C-alpha positions as CSV (number, residue, x, y, z in Angstrom):
1,M,22.6,-123.0,-72.6
2,T,18.8,-122.3,-73.2
3,G,16.6,-119.6,-73.5
4,K,17.6,-115.8,-74.3
5,K,21.3,-116.5,-73.0
6,G,21.5,-119.5,-75.0
7,E,20.4,-117.7,-78.4
8,L,22.9,-114.8,-77.4
9,Y,25.7,-117.3,-76.9
10,E,25.1,-118.9,-80.5
11,Q,24.8,-115.3,-81.9
12,L,28.3,-114.8,-80.7
13,C,29.6,-118.2,-81.3
14,Q,28.7,-117.3,-85.3
15,C,30.0,-113.6,-84.9
16,I,33.3,-115.2,-83.9
17,E,33.9,-118.0,-86.3
18,Y,32.9,-115.3,-89.4
19,F,35.7,-113.3,-87.9
20,E,37.7,-116.4,-87.8
21,K,37.3,-116.9,-91.1
22,H,37.2,-113.9,-93.0
23,R,40.2,-112.3,-90.8
24,G,42.7,-112.4,-94.2
25,R,39.9,-109.9,-96.1
26,M,39.7,-107.7,-92.8
27,R,43.3,-105.8,-93.1
28,Y,41.6,-102.3,-93.3
29,G,44.7,-100.8,-91.7
30,L,46.9,-101.8,-94.6
31,Y,44.3,-101.2,-97.0
32,R,44.0,-97.7,-96.3
33,K,47.8,-97.4,-96.2
34,M,47.9,-98.3,-99.8
35,G,45.3,-95.9,-100.8
36,M,42.2,-98.2,-101.1
37,T,38.8,-97.2,-100.3
38,I,37.1,-99.0,-97.4
39,G,33.1,-99.9,-97.6
40,S,30.5,-99.5,-100.4
41,G,30.0,-95.5,-100.4
42,A,32.4,-94.5,-103.5
43,P,31.4,-97.4,-105.8
44,S,27.9,-97.1,-104.8
45,K,27.9,-93.2,-105.6
46,A,29.8,-93.7,-108.8
47,C,27.2,-96.2,-109.9
48,T,24.3,-93.9,-108.9
49,S,26.1,-91.0,-111.0
50,G,25.9,-90.0,-114.2
C-alpha cells in the first residue's frame, strides 16, 4: 500500500504488535479486583503533594 492508506496500515500494524507484545501487562480487570490503581494519576498526585 502507498500513500495515506499505507501509512494508516503501518500504524495499525504497529499498534497490534504493541498490544500483542504487552498483553500480559494489560490485565486491568484483575488488577482492579486486587485493589491496585490503574493509571498514573495517584502516583503523580502523591509526588506533587507535599
